[in-house]
PDB file of N, CA, C and O in Angstrom:
ATOM      1  N   MET A   1     150.903  19.814  11.843  1.00  0.00           N
ATOM      2  CA  MET A   1     149.649  20.497  12.126  1.00  0.00           C
ATOM      3  C   MET A   1     149.764  21.188  13.470  1.00  0.00           C
ATOM      4  O   MET A   1     150.206  20.590  14.452  1.00  0.00           O
ATOM      5  N   ASN A   2     149.368  22.439  13.510  1.00  0.00           N
ATOM      6  CA  ASN A   2     149.351  23.204  14.752  1.00  0.00           C
ATOM      7  C   ASN A   2     147.926  23.512  15.141  1.00  0.00           C
ATOM      8  O   ASN A   2     147.108  23.866  14.293  1.00  0.00           O
ATOM      9  N   VAL A   3     147.623  23.379  16.419  1.00  0.00           N
ATOM     10  CA  VAL A   3     146.296  23.717  16.920  1.00  0.00           C
ATOM     11  C   VAL A   3     146.476  24.711  18.049  1.00  0.00           C
ATOM     12  O   VAL A   3     147.230  24.462  18.989  1.00  0.00           O
ATOM     13  N   ALA A   4     145.790  25.827  17.958  1.00  0.00           N
ATOM     14  CA  ALA A   4     145.859  26.859  18.994  1.00  0.00           C
ATOM     15  C   ALA A   4     144.537  26.926  19.738  1.00  0.00           C
ATOM     16  O   ALA A   4     143.519  26.419  19.267  1.00  0.00           O
ATOM     17  N   VAL A   5     144.565  27.553  20.894  1.00  0.00           N
ATOM     18  CA  VAL A   5     143.354  27.675  21.706  1.00  0.00           C
ATOM     19  C   VAL A   5     142.250  28.383  20.934  1.00  0.00           C
ATOM     20  O   VAL A   5     141.072  28.092  21.139  1.00  0.00           O
ATOM     21  N   SER A   6     142.608  29.298  20.059  1.00  0.00           N
ATOM     22  CA  SER A   6     141.607  30.058  19.310  1.00  0.00           C
ATOM     23  C   SER A   6     141.063  29.306  18.096  1.00  0.00           C
ATOM     24  O   SER A   6     140.130  29.785  17.451  1.00  0.00           O
ATOM     25  N   ASP A   7     141.625  28.140  17.774  1.00  0.00           N
ATOM     26  CA  ASP A   7     141.128  27.373  16.628  1.00  0.00           C
ATOM     27  C   ASP A   7     139.686  26.938  16.877  1.00  0.00           C
ATOM     28  O   ASP A   7     139.338  26.496  17.972  1.00  0.00           O
ATOM     29  N   ILE A   8     138.859  27.070  15.855  1.00  0.00           N
ATOM     30  CA  ILE A   8     137.430  26.785  16.024  1.00  0.00           C
ATOM     31  C   ILE A   8     136.936  25.634  15.165  1.00  0.00           C
ATOM     32  O   ILE A   8     135.788  25.207  15.294  1.00  0.00           O
ATOM     33  N   ALA A   9     137.805  25.126  14.281  1.00  0.00           N
ATOM     34  CA  ALA A   9     137.370  24.041  13.415  1.00  0.00           C
ATOM     35  C   ALA A   9     138.568  23.205  12.985  1.00  0.00           C
ATOM     36  O   ALA A   9     139.708  23.667  12.959  1.00  0.00           O
ATOM     37  N   VAL A  10     138.262  21.964  12.652  1.00  0.00           N
ATOM     38  CA  VAL A  10     139.259  21.063  12.071  1.00  0.00           C
ATOM     39  C   VAL A  10     138.732  20.671  10.691  1.00  0.00           C
ATOM     40  O   VAL A  10     137.564  20.315  10.540  1.00  0.00           O
ATOM     41  N   VAL A  11     139.600  20.741   9.699  1.00  0.00           N
ATOM     42  CA  VAL A  11     139.238  20.314   8.344  1.00  0.00           C
ATOM     43  C   VAL A  11     140.200  19.201   7.946  1.00  0.00           C
ATOM     44  O   VAL A  11     141.418  19.381   7.929  1.00  0.00           O
ATOM     45  N   ILE A  12     139.629  18.059   7.632  1.00  0.00           N
ATOM     46  CA  ILE A  12     140.406  16.936   7.135  1.00  0.00           C
ATOM     47  C   ILE A  12     139.984  16.756   5.681  1.00  0.00           C
ATOM     48  O   ILE A  12     138.806  16.547   5.391  1.00  0.00           O
ATOM     49  N   ALA A  13     140.951  16.838   4.771  1.00  0.00           N
ATOM     50  CA  ALA A  13     140.607  16.783   3.349  1.00  0.00           C
ATOM     51  C   ALA A  13     141.690  16.049   2.568  1.00  0.00           C
ATOM     52  O   ALA A  13     142.867  16.069   2.927  1.00  0.00           O
ATOM     53  N   THR A  14     141.260  15.406   1.495  1.00  0.00           N
ATOM     54  CA  THR A  14     142.195  14.710   0.625  1.00  0.00           C
ATOM     55  C   THR A  14     142.897  15.698  -0.306  1.00  0.00           C
ATOM     56  O   THR A  14     142.538  16.873  -0.383  1.00  0.00           O
ATOM     57  N   ASP A  15     143.902  15.188  -1.007  1.00  0.00           N
ATOM     58  CA  ASP A  15     144.674  16.048  -1.900  1.00  0.00           C
ATOM     59  C   ASP A  15     143.856  16.609  -3.055  1.00  0.00           C
ATOM     60  O   ASP A  15     144.262  17.586  -3.683  1.00  0.00           O
ATOM     61  N   GLY A  16     142.718  16.007  -3.337  1.00  0.00           N
ATOM     62  CA  GLY A  16     141.831  16.544  -4.365  1.00  0.00           C
ATOM     63  C   GLY A  16     141.299  17.927  -4.011  1.00  0.00           C
ATOM     64  O   GLY A  16     140.911  18.697  -4.890  1.00  0.00           O
ATOM     65  N   VAL A  17     141.284  18.232  -2.739  1.00  0.00           N
ATOM     66  CA  VAL A  17     140.891  19.570  -2.271  1.00  0.00           C
ATOM     67  C   VAL A  17     142.096  20.503  -2.312  1.00  0.00           C
ATOM     68  O   VAL A  17     142.022  21.602  -2.860  1.00  0.00           O
ATOM     69  N   TRP A  18     143.205  20.058  -1.729  1.00  0.00           N
ATOM     70  CA  TRP A  18     144.359  20.945  -1.545  1.00  0.00           C
ATOM     71  C   TRP A  18     145.096  21.267  -2.843  1.00  0.00           C
ATOM     72  O   TRP A  18     145.895  22.203  -2.883  1.00  0.00           O
ATOM     73  N   ARG A  19     144.839  20.512  -3.892  1.00  0.00           N
ATOM     74  CA  ARG A  19     145.514  20.815  -5.162  1.00  0.00           C
ATOM     75  C   ARG A  19     145.068  22.170  -5.717  1.00  0.00           C
ATOM     76  O   ARG A  19     145.868  22.887  -6.318  1.00  0.00           O
ATOM     77  N   PHE A  20     143.811  22.518  -5.519  1.00  0.00           N
ATOM     78  CA  PHE A  20     143.288  23.760  -6.096  1.00  0.00           C
ATOM     79  C   PHE A  20     142.796  24.787  -5.079  1.00  0.00           C
ATOM     80  O   PHE A  20     142.517  25.926  -5.453  1.00  0.00           O
ATOM     81  N   LEU A  21     142.683  24.418  -3.815  1.00  0.00           N
ATOM     82  CA  LEU A  21     142.213  25.354  -2.811  1.00  0.00           C
ATOM     83  C   LEU A  21     143.293  25.607  -1.765  1.00  0.00           C
ATOM     84  O   LEU A  21     143.914  24.672  -1.260  1.00  0.00           O
ATOM     85  N   THR A  22     143.506  26.863  -1.452  1.00  0.00           N
ATOM     86  CA  THR A  22     144.475  27.219  -0.415  1.00  0.00           C
ATOM     87  C   THR A  22     143.843  27.030   0.963  1.00  0.00           C
ATOM     88  O   THR A  22     142.618  27.003   1.083  1.00  0.00           O
ATOM     89  N   PRO A  23     144.661  26.900   1.992  1.00  0.00           N
ATOM     90  CA  PRO A  23     144.107  26.846   3.346  1.00  0.00           C
ATOM     91  C   PRO A  23     143.257  28.074   3.675  1.00  0.00           C
ATOM     92  O   PRO A  23     142.277  27.977   4.415  1.00  0.00           O
ATOM     93  N   GLU A  24     143.631  29.211   3.130  1.00  0.00           N
ATOM     94  CA  GLU A  24     142.864  30.434   3.371  1.00  0.00           C
ATOM     95  C   GLU A  24     141.473  30.357   2.751  1.00  0.00           C
ATOM     96  O   GLU A  24     140.492  30.777   3.366  1.00  0.00           O
ATOM     97  N   LYS A  25     141.385  29.819   1.534  1.00  0.00           N
ATOM     98  CA  LYS A  25     140.088  29.678   0.864  1.00  0.00           C
ATOM     99  C   LYS A  25     139.210  28.689   1.624  1.00  0.00           C
ATOM    100  O   LYS A  25     138.029  28.953   1.846  1.00  0.00           O
ATOM    101  N   VAL A  26     139.779  27.554   2.024  1.00  0.00           N
ATOM    102  CA  VAL A  26     139.023  26.573   2.801  1.00  0.00           C
ATOM    103  C   VAL A  26     138.559  27.200   4.113  1.00  0.00           C
ATOM    104  O   VAL A  26     137.413  27.016   4.523  1.00  0.00           O
ATOM    105  N   GLY A  27     139.445  27.935   4.764  1.00  0.00           N
ATOM    106  CA  GLY A  27     139.085  28.609   6.019  1.00  0.00           C
ATOM    107  C   GLY A  27     137.954  29.602   5.846  1.00  0.00           C
ATOM    108  O   GLY A  27     137.080  29.704   6.707  1.00  0.00           O
ATOM    109  N   SER A  28     137.960  30.335   4.747  1.00  0.00           N
ATOM    110  CA  SER A  28     136.884  31.310   4.532  1.00  0.00           C
ATOM    111  C   SER A  28     135.548  30.610   4.317  1.00  0.00           C
ATOM    112  O   SER A  28     134.513  31.106   4.763  1.00  0.00           O
ATOM    113  N   ILE A  29     135.556  29.468   3.642  1.00  0.00           N
ATOM    114  CA  ILE A  29     134.314  28.707   3.453  1.00  0.00           C
ATOM    115  C   ILE A  29     133.821  28.182   4.793  1.00  0.00           C
ATOM    116  O   ILE A  29     132.631  28.266   5.095  1.00  0.00           O
ATOM    117  N   VAL A  30     134.725  27.646   5.592  1.00  0.00           N
ATOM    118  CA  VAL A  30     134.360  27.137   6.918  1.00  0.00           C
ATOM    119  C   VAL A  30     133.771  28.253   7.776  1.00  0.00           C
ATOM    120  O   VAL A  30     132.781  28.044   8.478  1.00  0.00           O
ATOM    121  N   MET A  31     134.372  29.424   7.721  1.00  0.00           N
ATOM    122  CA  MET A  31     133.890  30.553   8.530  1.00  0.00           C
ATOM    123  C   MET A  31     132.508  31.032   8.082  1.00  0.00           C
ATOM    124  O   MET A  31     131.709  31.467   8.911  1.00  0.00           O
ATOM    125  N   MET A  32     132.217  30.958   6.779  1.00  0.00           N
ATOM    126  CA  MET A  32     130.897  31.373   6.280  1.00  0.00           C
ATOM    127  C   MET A  32     129.778  30.556   6.923  1.00  0.00           C
ATOM    128  O   MET A  32     128.678  31.066   7.136  1.00  0.00           O
ATOM    129  N   HIS A  33     130.055  29.313   7.227  1.00  0.00           N
ATOM    130  CA  HIS A  33     129.039  28.415   7.774  1.00  0.00           C
ATOM    131  C   HIS A  33     129.130  28.279   9.296  1.00  0.00           C
ATOM    132  O   HIS A  33     128.336  27.566   9.909  1.00  0.00           O
ATOM    133  N   MET A  34     130.099  28.964   9.899  1.00  0.00           N
ATOM    134  CA  MET A  34     130.337  28.838  11.335  1.00  0.00           C
ATOM    135  C   MET A  34     129.185  29.354  12.180  1.00  0.00           C
ATOM    136  O   MET A  34     128.869  28.772  13.217  1.00  0.00           O
ATOM    137  N   LEU A  35     128.559  30.434  11.753  1.00  0.00           N
ATOM    138  CA  LEU A  35     127.522  31.071  12.558  1.00  0.00           C
ATOM    139  C   LEU A  35     126.439  30.087  12.986  1.00  0.00           C
ATOM    140  O   LEU A  35     125.970  30.132  14.123  1.00  0.00           O
ATOM    141  N   ASN A  36     126.046  29.205  12.085  1.00  0.00           N
ATOM    142  CA  ASN A  36     124.991  28.236  12.384  1.00  0.00           C
ATOM    143  C   ASN A  36     125.518  26.819  12.599  1.00  0.00           C
ATOM    144  O   ASN A  36     124.751  25.856  12.616  1.00  0.00           O
ATOM    145  N   TYR A  37     126.842  26.703  12.763  1.00  0.00           N
ATOM    146  CA  TYR A  37     127.477  25.385  12.960  1.00  0.00           C
ATOM    147  C   TYR A  37     127.065  24.379  11.888  1.00  0.00           C
ATOM    148  O   TYR A  37     126.735  23.234  12.198  1.00  0.00           O
ATOM    149  N   LEU A  38     127.084  24.806  10.645  1.00  0.00           N
ATOM    150  CA  LEU A  38     126.687  23.949   9.534  1.00  0.00           C
ATOM    151  C   LEU A  38     127.915  23.283   8.926  1.00  0.00           C
ATOM    152  O   LEU A  38     128.339  23.624   7.822  1.00  0.00           O
ATOM    153  N   ALA A  39     128.480  22.330   9.660  1.00  0.00           N
ATOM    154  CA  ALA A  39     129.695  21.655   9.206  1.00  0.00           C
ATOM    155  C   ALA A  39     129.467  20.915   7.896  1.00  0.00           C
ATOM    156  O   ALA A  39     130.325  20.939   7.014  1.00  0.00           O
ATOM    157  N   GLU A  40     128.326  20.262   7.761  1.00  0.00           N
ATOM    158  CA  GLU A  40     128.040  19.532   6.527  1.00  0.00           C
ATOM    159  C   GLU A  40     127.942  20.483   5.342  1.00  0.00           C
ATOM    160  O   GLU A  40     128.433  20.175   4.256  1.00  0.00           O
ATOM    161  N   ALA A  41     127.312  21.632   5.545  1.00  0.00           N
ATOM    162  CA  ALA A  41     127.201  22.624   4.469  1.00  0.00           C
ATOM    163  C   ALA A  41     128.580  23.149   4.092  1.00  0.00           C
ATOM    164  O   ALA A  41     128.856  23.362   2.911  1.00  0.00           O
ATOM    165  N   ALA A  42     129.444  23.360   5.069  1.00  0.00           N
ATOM    166  CA  ALA A  42     130.804  23.825   4.792  1.00  0.00           C
ATOM    167  C   ALA A  42     131.558  22.776   3.981  1.00  0.00           C
ATOM    168  O   ALA A  42     132.218  23.112   2.998  1.00  0.00           O
ATOM    169  N   ALA A  43     131.467  21.508   4.384  1.00  0.00           N
ATOM    170  CA  ALA A  43     132.144  20.431   3.656  1.00  0.00           C
ATOM    171  C   ALA A  43     131.618  20.329   2.228  1.00  0.00           C
ATOM    172  O   ALA A  43     132.399  20.177   1.288  1.00  0.00           O
ATOM    173  N   ASN A  44     130.310  20.411   2.061  1.00  0.00           N
ATOM    174  CA  ASN A  44     129.716  20.346   0.718  1.00  0.00           C
ATOM    175  C   ASN A  44     130.177  21.495  -0.160  1.00  0.00           C
ATOM    176  O   ASN A  44     130.431  21.306  -1.350  1.00  0.00           O
ATOM    177  N   GLU A  45     130.287  22.682   0.417  1.00  0.00           N
ATOM    178  CA  GLU A  45     130.744  23.857  -0.337  1.00  0.00           C
ATOM    179  C   GLU A  45     132.203  23.689  -0.771  1.00  0.00           C
ATOM    180  O   GLU A  45     132.564  24.039  -1.895  1.00  0.00           O
ATOM    181  N   ILE A  46     133.026  23.161   0.110  1.00  0.00           N
ATOM    182  CA  ILE A  46     134.432  22.927  -0.225  1.00  0.00           C
ATOM    183  C   ILE A  46     134.532  21.929  -1.379  1.00  0.00           C
ATOM    184  O   ILE A  46     135.303  22.142  -2.314  1.00  0.00           O
ATOM    185  N   VAL A  47     133.764  20.850  -1.322  1.00  0.00           N
ATOM    186  CA  VAL A  47     133.743  19.857  -2.401  1.00  0.00           C
ATOM    187  C   VAL A  47     133.304  20.513  -3.706  1.00  0.00           C
ATOM    188  O   VAL A  47     133.914  20.289  -4.752  1.00  0.00           O
ATOM    189  N   LYS A  48     132.257  21.314  -3.649  1.00  0.00           N
ATOM    190  CA  LYS A  48     131.719  21.973  -4.846  1.00  0.00           C
ATOM    191  C   LYS A  48     132.763  22.889  -5.486  1.00  0.00           C
ATOM    192  O   LYS A  48     132.972  22.848  -6.698  1.00  0.00           O
ATOM    193  N   VAL A  49     133.408  23.704  -4.678  1.00  0.00           N
ATOM    194  CA  VAL A  49     134.397  24.651  -5.209  1.00  0.00           C
ATOM    195  C   VAL A  49     135.603  23.894  -5.777  1.00  0.00           C
ATOM    196  O   VAL A  49     136.102  24.238  -6.848  1.00  0.00           O
ATOM    197  N   ALA A  50     136.066  22.876  -5.070  1.00  0.00           N
ATOM    198  CA  ALA A  50     137.200  22.090  -5.568  1.00  0.00           C
ATOM    199  C   ALA A  50     136.848  21.420  -6.906  1.00  0.00           C
ATOM    200  O   ALA A  50     137.655  21.431  -7.835  1.00  0.00           O
ATOM    201  N   ALA A  51     135.652  20.842  -7.002  1.00  0.00           N
ATOM    202  CA  ALA A  51     135.224  20.186  -8.243  1.00  0.00           C
ATOM    203  C   ALA A  51     135.153  21.188  -9.391  1.00  0.00           C
ATOM    204  O   ALA A  51     135.532  20.872 -10.519  1.00  0.00           O
ATOM    205  N   GLN A  52     134.671  22.390  -9.108  1.00  0.00           N
ATOM    206  CA  GLN A  52     134.614  23.426 -10.147  1.00  0.00           C
ATOM    207  C   GLN A  52     136.012  23.771 -10.649  1.00  0.00           C
ATOM    208  O   GLN A  52     136.212  23.978 -11.846  1.00  0.00           O
ATOM    209  N   ARG A  53     136.976  23.832  -9.738  1.00  0.00           N
ATOM    210  CA  ARG A  53     138.350  24.159 -10.134  1.00  0.00           C
ATOM    211  C   ARG A  53     138.964  23.028 -10.970  1.00  0.00           C
ATOM    212  O   ARG A  53     139.652  23.287 -11.958  1.00  0.00           O
ATOM    213  N   TRP A  54     138.713  21.776 -10.570  1.00  0.00           N
ATOM    214  CA  TRP A  54     139.210  20.643 -11.354  1.00  0.00           C
ATOM    215  C   TRP A  54     138.629  20.692 -12.771  1.00  0.00           C
ATOM    216  O   TRP A  54     139.352  20.503 -13.749  1.00  0.00           O
ATOM    217  N   THR A  55     137.329  20.944 -12.873  1.00  0.00           N
ATOM    218  CA  THR A  55     136.651  20.995 -14.168  1.00  0.00           C
ATOM    219  C   THR A  55     137.200  22.129 -15.022  1.00  0.00           C
ATOM    220  O   THR A  55     137.416  21.968 -16.223  1.00  0.00           O
ATOM    221  N   LYS A  56     137.421  23.271 -14.394  1.00  0.00           N
ATOM    222  CA  LYS A  56     137.942  24.442 -15.113  1.00  0.00           C
ATOM    223  C   LYS A  56     139.280  24.137 -15.778  1.00  0.00           C
ATOM    224  O   LYS A  56     139.543  24.585 -16.894  1.00  0.00           O
ATOM    225  N   TRP A  57     140.123  23.371 -15.085  1.00  0.00           N
ATOM    226  CA  TRP A  57     141.441  23.048 -15.626  1.00  0.00           C
ATOM    227  C   TRP A  57     141.415  21.868 -16.580  1.00  0.00           C
ATOM    228  O   TRP A  57     142.422  21.575 -17.224  1.00  0.00           O
ATOM    229  N   GLY A  58     140.285  21.187 -16.680  1.00  0.00           N
ATOM    230  CA  GLY A  58     140.130  20.117 -17.664  1.00  0.00           C
ATOM    231  C   GLY A  58     140.993  18.896 -17.421  1.00  0.00           C
ATOM    232  O   GLY A  58     141.336  18.179 -18.361  1.00  0.00           O
ATOM    233  N   VAL A  59     141.343  18.656 -16.187  1.00  0.00           N
ATOM    234  CA  VAL A  59     142.139  17.475 -15.860  1.00  0.00           C
ATOM    235  C   VAL A  59     141.250  16.425 -15.204  1.00  0.00           C
ATOM    236  O   VAL A  59     140.184  16.738 -14.674  1.00  0.00           O
ATOM    237  N   LYS A  60     141.707  15.167 -15.247  1.00  0.00           N
ATOM    238  CA  LYS A  60     140.946  14.102 -14.617  1.00  0.00           C
ATOM    239  C   LYS A  60     140.858  14.391 -13.116  1.00  0.00           C
ATOM    240  O   LYS A  60     141.876  14.598 -12.456  1.00  0.00           O
ATOM    241  N   MET A  61     139.640  14.401 -12.589  1.00  0.00           N
ATOM    242  CA  MET A  61     139.405  14.788 -11.207  1.00  0.00           C
ATOM    243  C   MET A  61     139.895  13.717 -10.237  1.00  0.00           C
ATOM    244  O   MET A  61     139.594  12.533 -10.387  1.00  0.00           O
ATOM    245  N   ASP A  62     140.650  14.158  -9.250  1.00  0.00           N
ATOM    246  CA  ASP A  62     141.100  13.298  -8.161  1.00  0.00           C
ATOM    247  C   ASP A  62     139.960  13.208  -7.147  1.00  0.00           C
ATOM    248  O   ASP A  62     138.990  13.962  -7.229  1.00  0.00           O
ATOM    249  N   ASP A  63     140.080  12.280  -6.188  1.00  0.00           N
ATOM    250  CA  ASP A  63     138.995  12.205  -5.211  1.00  0.00           C
ATOM    251  C   ASP A  63     138.978  13.462  -4.352  1.00  0.00           C
ATOM    252  O   ASP A  63     140.020  14.033  -4.030  1.00  0.00           O
ATOM    253  N   ILE A  64     137.782  13.873  -3.992  1.00  0.00           N
ATOM    254  CA  ILE A  64     137.583  15.079  -3.175  1.00  0.00           C
ATOM    255  C   ILE A  64     136.761  14.652  -1.964  1.00  0.00           C
ATOM    256  O   ILE A  64     135.553  14.437  -2.060  1.00  0.00           O
ATOM    257  N   THR A  65     137.434  14.536  -0.833  1.00  0.00           N
ATOM    258  CA  THR A  65     136.768  14.130   0.395  1.00  0.00           C
ATOM    259  C   THR A  65     137.090  15.148   1.479  1.00  0.00           C
ATOM    260  O   THR A  65     138.245  15.540   1.648  1.00  0.00           O
ATOM    261  N   VAL A  66     136.055  15.578   2.218  1.00  0.00           N
ATOM    262  CA  VAL A  66     136.243  16.602   3.244  1.00  0.00           C
ATOM    263  C   VAL A  66     135.421  16.257   4.479  1.00  0.00           C
ATOM    264  O   VAL A  66     134.274  15.818   4.384  1.00  0.00           O
ATOM    265  N   VAL A  67     136.038  16.466   5.640  1.00  0.00           N
ATOM    266  CA  VAL A  67     135.336  16.382   6.911  1.00  0.00           C
ATOM    267  C   VAL A  67     135.592  17.702   7.632  1.00  0.00           C
ATOM    268  O   VAL A  67     136.739  18.125   7.772  1.00  0.00           O
ATOM    269  N   VAL A  68     134.525  18.350   8.087  1.00  0.00           N
ATOM    270  CA  VAL A  68     134.649  19.588   8.855  1.00  0.00           C
ATOM    271  C   VAL A  68     134.079  19.323  10.247  1.00  0.00           C
ATOM    272  O   VAL A  68     132.969  18.813  10.396  1.00  0.00           O
ATOM    273  N   ILE A  69     134.861  19.681  11.255  1.00  0.00           N
ATOM    274  CA  ILE A  69     134.426  19.514  12.648  1.00  0.00           C
ATOM    275  C   ILE A  69     134.563  20.869  13.330  1.00  0.00           C
ATOM    276  O   ILE A  69     135.660  21.420  13.417  1.00  0.00           O
ATOM    277  N   TYR A  70     133.451  21.401  13.810  1.00  0.00           N
ATOM    278  CA  TYR A  70     133.502  22.651  14.571  1.00  0.00           C
ATOM    279  C   TYR A  70     133.812  22.326  16.025  1.00  0.00           C
ATOM    280  O   TYR A  70     133.195  21.441  16.618  1.00  0.00           O
ATOM    281  N   LEU A  71     134.775  23.049  16.596  1.00  0.00           N
ATOM    282  CA  LEU A  71     135.208  22.814  17.967  1.00  0.00           C
ATOM    283  C   LEU A  71     134.456  23.674  18.977  1.00  0.00           C
ATOM    284  O   LEU A  71     134.366  23.313  20.151  1.00  0.00           O
ATOM    285  N   GLY A  72     133.932  24.771  18.546  1.00  0.00           N
ATOM    286  CA  GLY A  72     133.235  25.683  19.439  1.00  0.00           C
ATOM    287  C   GLY A  72     133.469  27.110  19.009  1.00  0.00           C
ATOM    288  O   GLY A  72     134.271  27.386  18.116  1.00  0.00           O
ATOM    289  N   ARG A  73     132.780  27.984  19.635  1.00  0.00           N
ATOM    290  CA  ARG A  73     132.921  29.402  19.288  1.00  0.00           C
ATOM    291  C   ARG A  73     134.100  30.003  20.018  1.00  0.00           C
ATOM    292  O   ARG A  73     134.453  29.572  21.115  1.00  0.00           O
ATOM    293  N   GLU A  74     134.725  31.034  19.380  1.00  0.00           N
ATOM    294  CA  GLU A  74     135.843  31.742  20.005  1.00  0.00           C
ATOM    295  C   GLU A  74     135.342  32.509  21.196  1.00  0.00           C
ATOM    296  O   GLU A  74     136.123  33.179  21.871  1.00  0.00           O
TER     297      GLU A  74
END
């Protein structure tokens, strides 16, 4: 894991998220909620999108756990 001075959030997620969502997709969801620092809303959205992808593929869903922590504004 690399952290740069410009990093504004940390996302900790189980493999149930990363199996169907790219880091770029997760980052875009986090950024959508950044304006109002809605970390819980960002985490909920990531869970929702991951669950939709699991359902779409018709496989037994793995656990989907996400923690989003905003570090501050750039």
